[in-house]
N, C-alpha and C positions, 0 to 999 in steps of 0.2 A: 725856340724859347717858348715855354708854356706860361700860362697865367700864374701857375704856382711859383714861377721863378720871378714874377714881377710883383707879388704880394707878400708882405711880411706883417703878420698879425701881432700886435703888442699887447693889447688889453681888450677883452670882451666883458661888458658890465651888463647884468640882467636889470632892466628897468621895470618891467611888469610881466607877470604871467597870469594875470587876472582872467582874461578871455582867450587871448593867444599870447605869443611870446614877443616882447619888444626889448631889443638889446641895443647898446651903443658899443661901437668898436673903433679903437685907435689902431691904425695900421699904416705902413709905408707903401707907396705905389711907386714902381719904377717906371718913370715917364719915357716916352719915345726917345728922348735925348740921352737916356741913360742915368739921369739924375733921380735920386730918391725924394719923394715928397711925403710928408706925414699928413694924413687925413683922418677925419672922424665922420663916421656915418652911423645912423640909427637904421636898424632892419627890423621889419615886422614880420614875424613868421607865424602864418596861419595855416600852413600845410598847402598841398596842391589840390586841385579841383577838377571838376568836369562839368561841361554844359552841352546842352543838346537842343536842337531846333527840329521838332516834329513837323512834317510837311504833308500835304495831300495834293498830288499832282493834278488830278481831275478838277478838284474844286479850287485849285490854286490858293490854298489856305495853309496857315501855320498856326501852331499852338504856342501861346505865351503866357506869362504870369503877371499879375499886378499885385504889388505888395508895398508895405511901408518900410523904408530904409533910412535908419537915423542918421547915418553919416551924410547921406545925400540931402536930408531935411536940414541938418545943421549948416550945410554949405549953400542953402538958399533954394533948394528944389522943393517947391511948395505943393507937391502932389505925390501920389503913389508912383512907384517906379515900374515901368513895364519891362520885363526881362525874359530871357530864355530860362528854362528850368536849369538849375545848377546846384552843385553842393560840393562840399570838401570829400576828398577820397577816404579819409578815416582808415588808412591801412588797407583799403580794398583796391582791386584793379579798376582803372578808370571806366571801362565798359560796364562792369558789374555795378559800380556805384551809380552811374548816370541811369542805369535802368531803374534802379530803386528810387532815385530822386524823381524821375518822371512819373513814376507810379504814385509816389507820395504827394507830389506837387500838382500833376495834371490829371491823375487818375487813369492813365493809360499803361497797358503792358505791351510794350513794343515787340515786334518781330526782329528783323535785321536792323542793325545800327551800323553807320559808317563813321570812322574816325576821319576828319578832314584836316586837322593840323593841331599843333600845340603853340602856346604863346605865353610869355611873361607879360602880365597885365599892367604892372607899375614897377618896373625893374630898379628905379632909383631908390626905392625904399621898402618894397614888399617882395617877399621871396617866392610868392605863389606862381606856380606854373599851371595854366589851364589847358585841359584836353578838350577839344571841340569836336562834336559829332553832329550828324544829321540822320534823320531816320523817317520812313514813310509811316503814316498812321491811317487808320480807318476807323469809323464808328464802332465796328465789332471789337476793337481792341480796348474799349472803355471798360474798365473794371471797378472804378469807383468814382467818387466825386472830386478827388483831388483835394487841394487846400492846404497841404502840408501837414506838419505835426504841431498841434497845439502846445504840447510840452516843451517844444523847442521855440516857441514864440511865433510860430508861422501862422498867418492869416492871409492866405493866398487866394486870389480871384483867378480863375482860368479864362483866358481869352482865346477865341478862334477869329483870326483876322485874315483877309485876303492879302496875298503878298504885296500887291500894289499899294493897298492901304497901309500895310505896316512900313513900307518904304517911304510913303508920304509923311507918316508920323516921325520918321527919322529926319526927314527934310525940314519939318516944322518944329522939331524939338520935343515933341511929346514922347518919343523914345530917345533916351539919352544914355542908356547903358552900354558900355563898350563891347561886351561880349556879345550882346544882342545884335547890335549894329554889325559886328563882324559876321555873324551868322546869316543875318538877313541878306547882306551883300554877297556872301558866298552863294546862298541859295538863288539869288537873282542870276549870278554869273553861271552856276554849275548844275543847279537843280531844275529850275523852272525853264521851260522853253520860252523864247520871247513871245510876247503877247499883250 
């Protein structure tokens, strides 16, 4: 039995398409005991995205961004958010899109990038799947100041942090973004030698 055999969609209502798309859906779910149960869920569709952590092995550093995020602010986060570079795919391939985002946000034109995994970030309500990448960087790859695109409302500060400092910032709450935490721990386990 596939999931398609367990879901019967009855009604999909568009609630908003101002920024992205918010819908509410009435559907029946076939439970494990075979009974059908009517459910209602809202889904927020913003498209899929990609994120990347640039690392420098010899320096034991990573590049991150710091920027204002209104949803985090209204949920009580009273500081700029420190994050890995990221962006929506906008109908591009994940590797192509993340290269452009890194150049816009961090000012680096990367060489080899490595995809490490994919993840749904908030599957209870958001449809987005993120493609996660890591890539080595060097000073010679810097082609601009970064900072993002002002016409898209981006006002991004570029941070170069030691991997140990970045992990300490996760532990004490200064880094609170899920994608960034996932990439930093991936780097600790698979990129940087113990030290």
